A tleap script that builds the chain and sets N, CA, C and O, in Angstrom:
source leaprc.protein.ff14SB
mol = sequence {
  NMET ALA LEU ILE GLN ASP ASN ASN TRP GLN
  ALA LEU GLU GLN LEU LEU SER PRO ALA CYS
  GLN PHE VAL THR SER GLN GLY SER CYS ASP
  ARG THR GLU ALA ILE LYS LEU MET LYS GLU
  MET ASN LEU GLY GLU VAL ARG PHE LYS ASP
  PHE LYS VAL THR GLN ALA GLY ALA ASN LEU
  ILE ILE SER PHE TRP LEU SER THR SER GLU
  MET ILE GLY GLY LYS VAL LEU PRO THR GLU
  PHE SER PRO ARG LEU SER VAL TRP GLN ARG
  ALA GLY THR ALA TRP GLN CYS ILE ALA TYR
  SER ASP PHE ASN ARG CVAL
}
set mol.1.N position { -5.403 -39.299 -71.819 }
set mol.1.CA position { -6.723 -39.617 -72.301 }
set mol.1.C position { -6.658 -40.115 -73.741 }
set mol.1.O position { -7.424 -40.995 -74.137 }
set mol.2.N position { -5.740 -39.548 -74.520 }
set mol.2.CA position { -5.611 -39.967 -75.917 }
set mol.2.C position { -5.219 -41.439 -76.001 }
set mol.2.O position { -5.645 -42.141 -76.918 }
set mol.3.N position { -4.415 -41.911 -75.058 }
set mol.3.CA position { -4.017 -43.320 -75.077 }
set mol.3.C position { -5.227 -44.227 -74.867 }
set mol.3.O position { -5.319 -45.294 -75.473 }
set mol.4.N position { -6.149 -43.804 -74.012 }
set mol.4.CA position { -7.370 -44.584 -73.785 }
set mol.4.C position { -8.239 -44.561 -75.039 }
set mol.4.O position { -8.746 -45.598 -75.467 }
set mol.5.N position { -8.410 -43.378 -75.624 }
set mol.5.CA position { -9.229 -43.248 -76.829 }
set mol.5.C position { -8.649 -44.057 -77.985 }
set mol.5.O position { -9.392 -44.608 -78.799 }
set mol.6.N position { -7.312 -44.128 -78.056 }
set mol.6.CA position { -6.645 -44.857 -79.136 }
set mol.6.C position { -6.429 -46.333 -78.817 }
set mol.6.O position { -5.850 -47.063 -79.622 }
set mol.7.N position { -6.889 -46.777 -77.654 }
set mol.7.CA position { -6.684 -48.155 -77.204 }
set mol.7.C position { -5.205 -48.538 -77.202 }
set mol.7.O position { -4.854 -49.673 -77.525 }
set mol.8.N position { -4.348 -47.599 -76.841 }
set mol.8.CA position { -2.909 -47.842 -76.789 }
set mol.8.C position { -2.548 -48.290 -75.373 }
set mol.8.O position { -1.950 -47.543 -74.598 }
set mol.9.N position { -2.925 -49.519 -75.062 }
set mol.9.CA position { -2.810 -50.031 -73.700 }
set mol.9.C position { -1.368 -50.216 -73.273 }
set mol.9.O position { -1.043 -50.015 -72.103 }
set mol.10.N position { -0.490 -50.597 -74.203 }
set mol.10.CA position { 0.919 -50.789 -73.850 }
set mol.10.C position { 1.544 -49.477 -73.376 }
set mol.10.O position { 2.225 -49.452 -72.351 }
set mol.11.N position { 1.319 -48.395 -74.108 }
set mol.11.CA position { 1.856 -47.090 -73.712 }
set mol.11.C position { 1.227 -46.623 -72.396 }
set mol.11.O position { 1.913 -46.049 -71.550 }
set mol.12.N position { -0.061 -46.865 -72.226 }
set mol.12.CA position { -0.743 -46.471 -70.991 }
set mol.12.C position { -0.162 -47.219 -69.791 }
set mol.12.O position { 0.074 -46.621 -68.741 }
set mol.13.N position { 0.066 -48.512 -69.943 }
set mol.13.CA position { 0.616 -49.312 -68.847 }
set mol.13.C position { 1.983 -48.802 -68.415 }
set mol.13.O position { 2.322 -48.885 -67.234 }
set mol.14.N position { 2.781 -48.272 -69.353 }
set mol.14.CA position { 4.094 -47.737 -69.014 }
set mol.14.C position { 3.989 -46.465 -68.181 }
set mol.14.O position { 4.908 -46.137 -67.429 }
set mol.15.N position { 2.862 -45.739 -68.311 }
set mol.15.CA position { 2.665 -44.515 -67.538 }
set mol.15.C position { 2.173 -44.780 -66.117 }
set mol.15.O position { 2.214 -43.886 -65.272 }
set mol.16.N position { 1.712 -45.995 -65.849 }
set mol.16.CA position { 1.153 -46.318 -64.536 }
set mol.16.C position { 2.162 -47.074 -63.685 }
set mol.16.O position { 2.663 -48.126 -64.083 }
set mol.17.N position { 2.449 -46.538 -62.531 }
set mol.17.CA position { 3.343 -47.215 -61.590 }
set mol.17.C position { 2.717 -48.551 -61.168 }
set mol.17.O position { 1.494 -48.657 -61.086 }
set mol.18.N position { 3.539 -49.563 -60.901 }
set mol.18.CA position { 2.990 -50.827 -60.387 }
set mol.18.C position { 2.190 -50.633 -59.098 }
set mol.18.O position { 1.300 -51.430 -58.800 }
set mol.19.N position { 2.497 -49.581 -58.332 }
set mol.19.CA position { 1.796 -49.308 -57.077 }
set mol.19.C position { 0.608 -48.367 -57.249 }
set mol.19.O position { 0.004 -47.954 -56.259 }
set mol.20.N position { 0.267 -48.025 -58.480 }
set mol.20.CA position { -0.785 -47.042 -58.748 }
set mol.20.C position { -2.132 -47.464 -58.160 }
set mol.20.O position { -2.512 -48.634 -58.209 }
set mol.21.N position { -2.846 -46.476 -57.600 }
set mol.21.CA position { -4.205 -46.685 -57.099 }
set mol.21.C position { -5.139 -45.690 -57.771 }
set mol.21.O position { -4.786 -44.529 -57.977 }
set mol.22.N position { -6.325 -46.154 -58.108 }
set mol.22.CA position { -7.372 -45.306 -58.677 }
set mol.22.C position { -8.552 -45.296 -57.727 }
set mol.22.O position { -8.846 -46.298 -57.074 }
set mol.23.N position { -9.235 -44.144 -57.651 }
set mol.23.CA position { -10.462 -44.039 -56.870 }
set mol.23.C position { -11.515 -43.419 -57.773 }
set mol.23.O position { -11.291 -42.372 -58.380 }
set mol.24.N position { -12.671 -44.080 -57.856 }
set mol.24.CA position { -13.804 -43.575 -58.620 }
set mol.24.C position { -15.041 -43.613 -57.731 }
set mol.24.O position { -14.964 -43.978 -56.558 }
set mol.25.N position { -16.168 -43.236 -58.294 }
set mol.25.CA position { -17.424 -43.299 -57.543 }
set mol.25.C position { -17.791 -44.735 -57.172 }
set mol.25.O position { -18.652 -44.960 -56.321 }
set mol.26.N position { -17.141 -45.694 -57.808 }
set mol.26.CA position { -17.406 -47.102 -57.526 }
set mol.26.C position { -16.470 -47.684 -56.467 }
set mol.26.O position { -16.616 -48.843 -56.079 }
set mol.27.N position { -15.495 -46.872 -55.991 }
set mol.27.CA position { -14.556 -47.342 -54.981 }
set mol.27.C position { -13.129 -47.266 -55.479 }
set mol.27.O position { -12.852 -46.648 -56.508 }
set mol.28.N position { -12.225 -47.894 -54.751 }
set mol.28.CA position { -10.812 -47.848 -55.122 }
set mol.28.C position { -10.399 -49.137 -55.805 }
set mol.28.O position { -11.015 -50.188 -55.631 }
set mol.29.N position { -9.318 -49.021 -56.601 }
set mol.29.CA position { -8.814 -50.214 -57.283 }
set mol.29.C position { -7.317 -50.078 -57.518 }
set mol.29.O position { -6.761 -48.980 -57.480 }
set mol.30.N position { -6.682 -51.210 -57.760 }
set mol.30.CA position { -5.252 -51.219 -58.023 }
set mol.30.C position { -4.993 -51.030 -59.519 }
set mol.30.O position { -5.928 -50.833 -60.295 }
set mol.31.N position { -3.745 -51.090 -59.910 }
set mol.31.CA position { -3.342 -50.842 -61.290 }
set mol.31.C position { -4.029 -51.790 -62.273 }
set mol.31.O position { -4.545 -51.350 -63.301 }
set mol.32.N position { -4.038 -53.067 -61.967 }
set mol.32.CA position { -4.642 -54.058 -62.856 }
set mol.32.C position { -6.130 -53.784 -63.050 }
set mol.32.O position { -6.626 -53.813 -64.176 }
set mol.33.N position { -6.838 -53.520 -61.961 }
set mol.33.CA position { -8.269 -53.213 -62.053 }
set mol.33.C position { -8.509 -51.892 -62.775 }
set mol.33.O position { -9.489 -51.759 -63.509 }
set mol.34.N position { -7.626 -50.916 -62.576 }
set mol.34.CA position { -7.761 -49.612 -63.234 }
set mol.34.C position { -7.625 -49.752 -64.753 }
set mol.34.O position { -8.374 -49.131 -65.506 }
set mol.35.N position { -6.677 -50.562 -65.192 }
set mol.35.CA position { -6.505 -50.777 -66.633 }
set mol.35.C position { -7.746 -51.446 -67.213 }
set mol.35.O position { -8.204 -51.079 -68.295 }
set mol.36.N position { -8.287 -52.425 -66.498 }
set mol.36.CA position { -9.523 -53.076 -66.950 }
set mol.36.C position { -10.658 -52.059 -67.035 }
set mol.36.O position { -11.423 -52.057 -67.999 }
set mol.37.N position { -10.764 -51.202 -66.031 }
set mol.37.CA position { -11.782 -50.160 -65.994 }
set mol.37.C position { -11.647 -49.221 -67.197 }
set mol.37.O position { -12.639 -48.883 -67.844 }
set mol.38.N position { -10.418 -48.808 -67.488 }
set mol.38.CA position { -10.190 -47.893 -68.614 }
set mol.38.C position { -10.519 -48.544 -69.951 }
set mol.38.O position { -10.987 -47.870 -70.868 }
set mol.39.N position { -10.281 -49.834 -70.070 }
set mol.39.CA position { -10.593 -50.540 -71.316 }
set mol.39.C position { -12.096 -50.592 -71.574 }
set mol.39.O position { -12.520 -50.761 -72.718 }
set mol.40.N position { -12.904 -50.451 -70.531 }
set mol.40.CA position { -14.358 -50.524 -70.654 }
set mol.40.C position { -15.031 -49.148 -70.669 }
set mol.40.O position { -16.259 -49.069 -70.718 }
set mol.41.N position { -14.254 -48.068 -70.628 }
set mol.41.CA position { -14.805 -46.719 -70.491 }
set mol.41.C position { -15.567 -46.196 -71.705 }
set mol.41.O position { -16.505 -45.415 -71.545 }
set mol.42.N position { -15.190 -46.602 -72.898 }
set mol.42.CA position { -15.756 -46.008 -74.119 }
set mol.42.C position { -15.646 -44.489 -74.058 }
set mol.42.O position { -16.633 -43.774 -74.234 }
set mol.43.N position { -14.446 -44.014 -73.810 }
set mol.43.CA position { -14.170 -42.597 -73.606 }
set mol.43.C position { -14.454 -41.791 -74.866 }
set mol.43.O position { -13.999 -42.136 -75.956 }
set mol.44.N position { -15.214 -40.717 -74.698 }
set mol.44.CA position { -15.539 -39.824 -75.810 }
set mol.44.C position { -14.609 -38.636 -75.858 }
set mol.44.O position { -13.491 -38.686 -75.344 }
set mol.45.N position { -15.076 -37.560 -76.480 }
set mol.45.CA position { -14.305 -36.318 -76.555 }
set mol.45.C position { -14.042 -35.804 -75.146 }
set mol.45.O position { -14.925 -35.837 -74.288 }
set mol.46.N position { -12.826 -35.330 -74.915 }
set mol.46.CA position { -12.416 -34.884 -73.580 }
set mol.46.C position { -12.136 -33.381 -73.602 }
set mol.46.O position { -11.502 -32.862 -74.520 }
set mol.47.N position { -12.623 -32.706 -72.573 }
set mol.47.CA position { -12.326 -31.283 -72.379 }
set mol.47.C position { -11.780 -31.105 -70.965 }
set mol.47.O position { -12.242 -31.742 -70.018 }
set mol.48.N position { -10.784 -30.223 -70.842 }
set mol.48.CA position { -10.138 -29.944 -69.565 }
set mol.48.C position { -10.274 -28.470 -69.224 }
set mol.48.O position { -10.456 -27.631 -70.106 }
set mol.49.N position { -10.182 -28.162 -67.927 }
set mol.49.CA position { -10.087 -26.763 -67.497 }
set mol.49.C position { -9.502 -26.711 -66.093 }
set mol.49.O position { -9.456 -27.718 -65.385 }
set mol.50.N position { -9.060 -25.530 -65.706 }
set mol.50.CA position { -8.629 -25.210 -64.339 }
set mol.50.C position { -7.548 -26.138 -63.782 }
set mol.50.O position { -7.717 -26.720 -62.711 }
set mol.51.N position { -6.442 -26.272 -64.509 }
set mol.51.CA position { -5.316 -27.072 -64.025 }
set mol.51.C position { -4.596 -26.357 -62.890 }
set mol.51.O position { -4.398 -25.143 -62.933 }
set mol.52.N position { -4.207 -27.121 -61.877 }
set mol.52.CA position { -3.340 -26.643 -60.801 }
set mol.52.C position { -2.283 -27.722 -60.581 }
set mol.52.O position { -2.607 -28.897 -60.408 }
set mol.53.N position { -1.025 -27.310 -60.590 }
set mol.53.CA position { 0.078 -28.258 -60.451 }
set mol.53.C position { 0.969 -27.818 -59.299 }
set mol.53.O position { 1.357 -26.654 -59.202 }
set mol.54.N position { 1.284 -28.768 -58.431 }
set mol.54.CA position { 2.201 -28.533 -57.329 }
set mol.54.C position { 3.289 -29.594 -57.400 }
set mol.54.O position { 3.001 -30.777 -57.576 }
set mol.55.N position { 4.539 -29.168 -57.265 }
set mol.55.CA position { 5.622 -30.146 -57.222 }
set mol.55.C position { 6.112 -30.277 -55.798 }
set mol.55.O position { 6.359 -29.280 -55.120 }
set mol.56.N position { 6.251 -31.515 -55.349 }
set mol.56.CA position { 6.776 -31.826 -54.025 }
set mol.56.C position { 7.879 -32.861 -54.205 }
set mol.56.O position { 7.610 -34.059 -54.284 }
set mol.57.N position { 9.118 -32.394 -54.268 }
set mol.57.CA position { 10.238 -33.303 -54.517 }
set mol.57.C position { 10.097 -33.955 -55.872 }
set mol.57.O position { 10.000 -33.267 -56.889 }
set mol.58.N position { 10.083 -35.277 -55.899 }
set mol.58.CA position { 9.973 -36.037 -57.144 }
set mol.58.C position { 8.522 -36.331 -57.514 }
set mol.58.O position { 8.254 -37.219 -58.323 }
set mol.59.N position { 7.579 -35.584 -56.920 }
set mol.59.CA position { 6.158 -35.822 -57.172 }
set mol.59.C position { 5.486 -34.591 -57.762 }
set mol.59.O position { 5.816 -33.462 -57.400 }
set mol.60.N position { 4.548 -34.811 -58.667 }
set mol.60.CA position { 3.674 -33.765 -59.180 }
set mol.60.C position { 2.257 -34.081 -58.730 }
set mol.60.O position { 1.785 -35.204 -58.908 }
set mol.61.N position { 1.581 -33.111 -58.156 }
set mol.61.CA position { 0.175 -33.251 -57.785 }
set mol.61.C position { -0.601 -32.344 -58.730 }
set mol.61.O position { -0.387 -31.132 -58.762 }
set mol.62.N position { -1.498 -32.941 -59.495 }
set mol.62.CA position { -2.214 -32.199 -60.536 }
set mol.62.C position { -3.710 -32.330 -60.301 }
set mol.62.O position { -4.252 -33.435 -60.273 }
set mol.63.N position { -4.374 -31.190 -60.134 }
set mol.63.CA position { -5.837 -31.192 -60.049 }
set mol.63.C position { -6.372 -30.460 -61.272 }
set mol.63.O position { -5.747 -29.530 -61.781 }
set mol.64.N position { -7.532 -30.894 -61.729 }
set mol.64.CA position { -8.140 -30.301 -62.915 }
set mol.64.C position { -9.591 -30.724 -62.993 }
set mol.64.O position { -10.039 -31.604 -62.259 }
set mol.65.N position { -10.316 -30.087 -63.892 }
set mol.65.CA position { -11.705 -30.448 -64.162 }
set mol.65.C position { -11.754 -31.077 -65.539 }
set mol.65.O position { -11.080 -30.617 -66.461 }
set mol.66.N position { -12.551 -32.128 -65.684 }
set mol.66.CA position { -12.634 -32.868 -66.939 }
set mol.66.C position { -14.090 -33.097 -67.302 }
set mol.66.O position { -14.934 -33.351 -66.442 }
set mol.67.N position { -14.363 -33.003 -68.584 }
set mol.67.CA position { -15.690 -33.305 -69.114 }
set mol.67.C position { -15.527 -34.285 -70.259 }
set mol.67.O position { -14.730 -34.057 -71.169 }
set mol.68.N position { -16.278 -35.372 -70.219 }
set mol.68.CA position { -16.243 -36.373 -71.285 }
set mol.68.C position { -17.433 -37.302 -71.139 }
set mol.68.O position { -18.103 -37.319 -70.107 }
set mol.69.N position { -17.684 -38.068 -72.176 }
set mol.69.CA position { -18.649 -39.162 -72.037 }
set mol.69.C position { -17.828 -40.404 -71.712 }
set mol.69.O position { -16.845 -40.703 -72.391 }
set mol.70.N position { -18.233 -41.119 -70.681 }
set mol.70.CA position { -17.503 -42.303 -70.236 }
set mol.70.C position { -18.432 -43.237 -69.481 }
set mol.70.O position { -19.520 -42.859 -69.048 }
set mol.71.N position { -17.966 -44.464 -69.338 }
set mol.71.CA position { -18.717 -45.461 -68.582 }
set mol.71.C position { -17.822 -46.006 -67.473 }
set mol.71.O position { -16.623 -46.202 -67.668 }
set mol.72.N position { -18.417 -46.246 -66.314 }
set mol.72.CA position { -17.741 -46.947 -65.225 }
set mol.72.C position { -18.716 -47.970 -64.685 }
set mol.72.O position { -19.857 -47.653 -64.349 }
set mol.73.N position { -18.249 -49.200 -64.609 }
set mol.73.CA position { -19.103 -50.280 -64.121 }
set mol.73.C position { -20.339 -50.475 -64.980 }
set mol.73.O position { -21.394 -50.866 -64.481 }
set mol.74.N position { -20.210 -50.200 -66.285 }
set mol.74.CA position { -21.336 -50.365 -67.204 }
set mol.74.C position { -22.353 -49.240 -67.146 }
set mol.74.O position { -23.367 -49.292 -67.843 }
set mol.75.N position { -22.102 -48.217 -66.325 }
set mol.75.CA position { -23.028 -47.090 -66.198 }
set mol.75.C position { -22.450 -45.861 -66.885 }
set mol.75.O position { -21.268 -45.555 -66.728 }
set mol.76.N position { -23.277 -45.159 -67.642 }
set mol.76.CA position { -22.859 -43.926 -68.284 }
set mol.76.C position { -22.820 -42.820 -67.240 }
set mol.76.O position { -23.791 -42.610 -66.513 }
set mol.77.N position { -21.704 -42.119 -67.167 }
set mol.77.CA position { -21.546 -41.040 -66.188 }
set mol.77.C position { -21.991 -39.712 -66.784 }
set mol.77.O position { -22.008 -39.556 -68.005 }
set mol.78.N position { -22.352 -38.755 -65.937 }
set mol.78.CA position { -22.717 -37.426 -66.431 }
set mol.78.C position { -21.564 -36.796 -67.203 }
set mol.78.O position { -20.397 -37.052 -66.906 }
set mol.79.N position { -21.892 -35.975 -68.193 }
set mol.79.CA position { -20.856 -35.358 -69.025 }
set mol.79.C position { -20.457 -33.971 -68.536 }
set mol.79.O position { -19.610 -33.327 -69.155 }
set mol.80.N position { -21.042 -33.498 -67.450 }
set mol.80.CA position { -20.646 -32.205 -66.910 }
set mol.80.C position { -19.205 -32.288 -66.404 }
set mol.80.O position { -18.693 -33.370 -66.118 }
set mol.81.N position { -18.565 -31.122 -66.300 }
set mol.81.CA position { -17.215 -31.085 -65.740 }
set mol.81.C position { -17.235 -31.629 -64.315 }
set mol.81.O position { -18.142 -31.330 -63.539 }
set mol.82.N position { -16.228 -32.429 -63.982 }
set mol.82.CA position { -16.073 -32.935 -62.620 }
set mol.82.C position { -14.593 -32.876 -62.248 }
set mol.82.O position { -13.728 -32.960 -63.119 }
set mol.83.N position { -14.302 -32.733 -60.952 }
set mol.83.CA position { -12.910 -32.607 -60.532 }
set mol.83.C position { -12.168 -33.943 -60.598 }
set mol.83.O position { -12.737 -35.012 -60.376 }
set mol.84.N position { -10.895 -33.839 -60.909 }
set mol.84.CA position { -10.003 -35.002 -60.946 }
set mol.84.C position { -8.710 -34.625 -60.241 }
set mol.84.O position { -8.377 -33.445 -60.126 }
set mol.85.N position { -7.990 -35.625 -59.774 }
set mol.85.CA position { -6.710 -35.414 -59.107 }
set mol.85.C position { -5.782 -36.552 -59.505 }
set mol.85.O position { -6.151 -37.723 -59.417 }
set mol.86.N position { -4.588 -36.207 -59.941 }
set mol.86.CA position { -3.598 -37.242 -60.241 }
set mol.86.C position { -2.282 -36.890 -59.575 }
set mol.86.O position { -1.939 -35.717 -59.426 }
set mol.87.N position { -1.551 -37.921 -59.176 }
set mol.87.CA position { -0.250 -37.750 -58.545 }
set mol.87.C position { 0.754 -38.554 -59.375 }
set mol.87.O position { 0.571 -39.743 -59.636 }
set mol.88.N position { 1.808 -37.867 -59.773 }
set mol.88.CA position { 2.840 -38.456 -60.625 }
set mol.88.C position { 4.171 -38.436 -59.901 }
set mol.88.O position { 4.467 -37.507 -59.150 }
set mol.89.N position { 4.981 -39.480 -60.134 }
set mol.89.CA position { 6.285 -39.586 -59.496 }
set mol.89.C position { 7.345 -39.799 -60.570 }
set mol.89.O position { 7.155 -40.571 -61.510 }
set mol.90.N position { 8.463 -39.099 -60.412 }
set mol.90.CA position { 9.541 -39.277 -61.377 }
set mol.90.C position { 10.108 -40.683 -61.231 }
set mol.90.O position { 10.431 -41.136 -60.132 }
set mol.91.N position { 10.221 -41.364 -62.380 }
set mol.91.CA position { 10.797 -42.711 -62.432 }
set mol.91.C position { 11.930 -42.658 -63.454 }
set mol.91.O position { 11.706 -42.894 -64.641 }
set mol.92.N position { 13.138 -42.349 -63.001 }
set mol.92.CA position { 14.258 -42.149 -63.918 }
set mol.92.C position { 14.053 -40.845 -64.676 }
set mol.92.O position { 13.985 -39.775 -64.071 }
set mol.93.N position { 13.954 -40.931 -65.992 }
set mol.93.CA position { 13.739 -39.733 -66.815 }
set mol.93.C position { 12.269 -39.544 -67.174 }
set mol.93.O position { 11.916 -38.567 -67.834 }
set mol.94.N position { 11.423 -40.453 -66.754 }
set mol.94.CA position { 9.996 -40.404 -67.099 }
set mol.94.C position { 9.164 -40.128 -65.846 }
set mol.94.O position { 9.677 -40.139 -64.727 }
set mol.95.N position { 7.869 -39.880 -66.057 }
set mol.95.CA position { 6.911 -39.722 -64.959 }
set mol.95.C position { 5.942 -40.886 -65.004 }
set mol.95.O position { 5.542 -41.328 -66.081 }
set mol.96.N position { 5.560 -41.385 -63.828 }
set mol.96.CA position { 4.550 -42.437 -63.728 }
set mol.96.C position { 3.459 -41.988 -62.767 }
set mol.96.O position { 3.725 -41.359 -61.742 }
set mol.97.N position { 2.233 -42.325 -63.123 }
set mol.97.CA position { 1.089 -42.013 -62.271 }
set mol.97.C position { 1.072 -42.993 -61.101 }
set mol.97.O position { 1.131 -44.208 -61.287 }
set mol.98.N position { 0.988 -42.434 -59.886 }
set mol.98.CA position { 0.916 -43.294 -58.702 }
set mol.98.C position { -0.463 -43.246 -58.046 }
set mol.98.O position { -0.793 -44.096 -57.219 }
set mol.99.N position { -1.274 -42.234 -58.425 }
set mol.99.CA position { -2.626 -42.140 -57.863 }
set mol.99.C position { -3.492 -41.287 -58.776 }
set mol.99.O position { -3.024 -40.314 -59.368 }
set mol.100.N position { -4.766 -41.668 -58.882 }
set mol.100.CA position { -5.725 -40.912 -59.704 }
set mol.100.C position { -7.100 -41.003 -59.054 }
set mol.100.O position { -7.551 -42.085 -58.679 }
set mol.101.N position { -7.755 -39.861 -58.926 }
set mol.101.CA position { -9.112 -39.835 -58.362 }
set mol.101.C position { -10.048 -39.189 -59.361 }
set mol.101.O position { -9.749 -38.140 -59.933 }
set mol.102.N position { -11.176 -39.827 -59.559 }
set mol.102.CA position { -12.224 -39.359 -60.472 }
set mol.102.C position { -13.448 -39.078 -59.611 }
set mol.102.O position { -14.034 -40.001 -59.045 }
set mol.103.N position { -13.835 -37.814 -59.508 }
set mol.103.CA position { -14.928 -37.438 -58.639 }
set mol.103.C position { -16.274 -37.313 -59.388 }
set mol.103.O position { -17.205 -36.668 -58.906 }
set mol.104.N position { -16.353 -37.940 -60.569 }
set mol.104.CA position { -17.608 -37.952 -61.315 }
set mol.104.C position { -18.574 -38.913 -60.628 }
set mol.104.O position { -18.160 -39.949 -60.108 }
set mol.105.N position { -19.861 -38.567 -60.628 }
set mol.105.CA position { -20.861 -39.407 -59.949 }
set mol.105.C position { -21.663 -40.213 -60.957 }
set mol.105.O position { -21.986 -39.744 -62.048 }
set mol.106.N position { -21.970 -41.428 -60.560 }
set mol.106.CA position { -22.817 -42.297 -61.405 }
set mol.106.C position { -24.239 -41.863 -61.262 }
set mol.106.O position { -25.128 -42.448 -61.879 }
savepdb mol mol.pdb
quit
């Protein structure tokens, strides 16, 4: 989230697998569309809670609740906590996000 807030797009792109998929209340999108979406978020202060992590081989499945001010598709989303899910895959010595779901409602 700090990379989005800092507009550090190069570092963010390195964390996203070329095959990465995002799902939001507006539908699903590929890596290129997800980066465009994140650039338009105007992400505010972020709070997290209730992390759960499961490792399956070279994959991490992480669920958590997130609260922030953000925009998707030009619409301001509610700031209440909402569930999120991300899936990360080991890529050499680093981890890359291969899937992310945002269950916040417009």
